Z-matrix of the N, CA and C atoms (Angstrom, degrees):
N
C 1 1.535
C 2 1.491 1 111.26
N 3 1.348 2 111.28 1 -45.64
C 4 1.539 3 118.18 2 -176.93
C 5 1.535 4 110.32 3 -64.84
N 6 1.364 5 118.64 4 -33.62
C 7 1.448 6 123.57 5 177.38
C 8 1.470 7 114.71 6 -65.41
N 9 1.355 8 117.35 7 -36.81
C 10 1.447 9 124.56 8 171.94
C 11 1.509 10 111.95 9 -63.49
N 12 1.389 11 117.05 10 -43.28
C 13 1.500 12 124.51 11 -176.88
C 14 1.636 13 102.09 12 -59.30
N 15 1.299 14 112.38 13 -54.19
C 16 1.481 15 114.77 14 -170.53
C 17 1.606 16 109.82 15 -62.86
N 18 1.349 17 115.00 16 -37.61
C 19 1.404 18 117.84 17 177.50
C 20 1.691 19 108.39 18 -63.45
N 21 1.239 20 118.61 19 -43.29
C 22 1.418 21 118.61 20 174.49
C 23 1.616 22 112.75 21 -61.66
N 24 1.301 23 116.17 22 -35.36
C 25 1.526 24 117.83 23 175.73
C 26 1.474 25 108.81 24 -64.78
N 27 1.459 26 121.65 25 -42.06
C 28 1.357 27 119.20 26 -174.08
C 29 1.532 28 109.27 27 -69.25
N 30 1.331 29 119.21 28 -39.15
C 31 1.428 30 124.15 29 176.02
C 32 1.462 31 112.92 30 -59.16
N 33 1.326 32 116.74 31 -42.50
C 34 1.531 33 121.08 32 179.81
C 35 1.498 34 109.57 33 -68.70
N 36 1.280 35 117.00 34 -37.12
C 37 1.483 36 121.85 35 -178.10
C 38 1.538 37 107.85 36 -66.06
N 39 1.387 38 118.98 37 -41.12
C 40 1.419 39 123.92 38 173.11
C 41 1.466 40 113.83 39 -59.77
N 42 1.327 41 114.78 40 -50.69
C 43 1.591 42 118.95 41 176.02
C 44 1.540 43 109.09 42 -58.04
N 45 1.344 44 116.49 43 -40.63
C 46 1.521 45 113.29 44 -176.17
C 47 1.515 46 107.03 45 -70.69
N 48 1.260 47 127.78 46 -34.84
C 49 1.340 48 130.17 47 175.39
C 50 1.465 49 113.58 48 -55.85
N 51 1.383 50 113.96 49 -45.71
C 52 1.463 51 123.42 50 178.24
C 53 1.500 52 108.12 51 -66.93
N 54 1.409 53 117.85 52 -44.52
C 55 1.500 54 116.51 53 178.25
C 56 1.418 55 110.94 54 -57.05
N 57 1.369 56 117.15 55 -39.88
C 58 1.477 57 118.59 56 -177.11
C 59 1.623 58 109.12 57 -62.46
N 60 1.293 59 114.68 58 -41.88
C 61 1.437 60 119.56 59 -171.37
C 62 1.527 61 113.93 60 -77.39
N 63 1.330 62 113.76 61 -39.92
C 64 1.356 63 123.92 62 -173.32
C 65 1.458 64 112.09 63 -104.49
N 66 1.325 65 124.25 64 -4.87
C 67 1.460 66 128.40 65 -175.94
C 68 1.433 67 118.18 66 52.17
N 69 1.333 68 110.10 67 47.34
C 70 1.642 69 116.17 68 -174.63
C 71 1.592 70 101.64 69 -108.14
N 72 1.322 71 115.94 70 119.04
C 73 1.556 72 123.04 71 167.36
C 74 1.526 73 106.50 72 46.88
N 75 1.379 74 112.93 73 48.91
C 76 1.440 75 121.26 74 178.86
C 77 1.616 76 114.66 75 -55.77
N 78 1.224 77 118.37 76 -51.47
C 79 1.436 78 123.82 77 -174.16
C 80 1.526 79 110.82 78 -64.60
N 81 1.289 80 115.48 79 -45.22
C 82 1.527 81 121.31 80 177.50
C 83 1.574 82 109.19 81 -61.33
N 84 1.263 83 116.87 82 -47.00
C 85 1.433 84 117.42 83 -179.12
C 86 1.480 85 117.81 84 -59.54
N 87 1.372 86 107.85 85 -39.81
C 88 1.558 87 117.42 86 -177.41
C 89 1.544 88 108.78 87 -70.80
N 90 1.403 89 118.95 88 -31.78
C 91 1.436 90 122.19 89 177.09
C 92 1.454 91 109.72 90 -69.06
N 93 1.385 92 119.32 91 -43.55
C 94 1.443 93 121.57 92 -174.92
C 95 1.499 94 107.59 93 -74.05
N 96 1.268 95 119.05 94 -32.83
C 97 1.457 96 121.97 95 179.41
C 98 1.554 97 108.38 96 -64.64
N 99 1.432 98 116.06 97 -48.05
C 100 1.376 99 111.77 98 174.25
C 101 1.489 100 121.89 99 -58.83
N 102 1.342 101 114.33 100 -34.47
C 103 1.385 102 113.78 101 176.61
C 104 1.549 103 114.75 102 -73.21
N 105 1.326 104 115.36 103 -29.65
C 106 1.570 105 118.80 104 173.98
C 107 1.562 106 110.02 105 -63.90
N 108 1.354 107 113.48 106 -43.72
C 109 1.590 108 114.60 107 -178.81
C 110 1.372 109 107.39 108 -67.78
N 111 1.437 110 127.53 109 -41.43
C 112 1.439 111 127.75 110 177.46
C 113 1.540 112 112.18 111 -58.67
N 114 1.441 113 117.12 112 -41.30
C 115 1.401 114 115.79 113 171.13
C 116 1.521 115 119.87 114 -67.82
N 117 1.369 116 115.90 115 -31.05
C 118 1.500 117 117.41 116 176.56
C 119 1.484 118 109.83 117 -68.62
N 120 1.435 119 113.04 118 -36.58
C 121 1.540 120 113.84 119 179.38
C 122 1.510 121 113.56 120 -66.43
N 123 1.329 122 113.93 121 -43.77
C 124 1.405 123 122.61 122 -179.81
C 125 1.560 124 107.96 123 -58.14
N 126 1.236 125 113.83 124 -48.43
C 127 1.565 126 117.93 125 -169.64
C 128 1.555 127 103.98 126 -69.96
N 129 1.413 128 116.41 127 -40.57
C 130 1.450 129 118.72 128 -179.40
C 131 1.621 130 108.86 129 -57.55
N 132 1.334 131 116.52 130 -46.95
C 133 1.423 132 117.67 131 -178.31
C 134 1.558 133 115.62 132 -71.18
N 135 1.336 134 115.99 133 -33.93
C 136 1.428 135 122.13 134 167.89
C 137 1.468 136 119.01 135 -60.85
N 138 1.359 137 116.72 136 -36.85
C 139 1.462 138 119.94 137 177.15
C 140 1.576 139 111.09 138 -76.52
N 141 1.286 140 119.39 139 -23.91
C 142 1.420 141 122.15 140 175.31
C 143 1.611 142 110.48 141 -74.83
N 144 1.299 143 118.49 142 -26.21
C 145 1.510 144 119.00 143 -176.01
C 146 1.490 145 106.14 144 -76.40
N 147 1.313 146 124.53 145 -20.72
C 148 1.476 147 119.22 146 -170.20
C 149 1.572 148 107.34 147 -81.46
């Protein structure tokens, strides 16, 4: 499950970089990227508690 999450984060970072360069859907990509990063951090700390 954690591998899938990291895959999603990588894809979102790539889309975020494209959005910065090409100015495509910038605000939406930034919002989704922040949500993905928050979920990755949450899952990282949740996995460490076990």
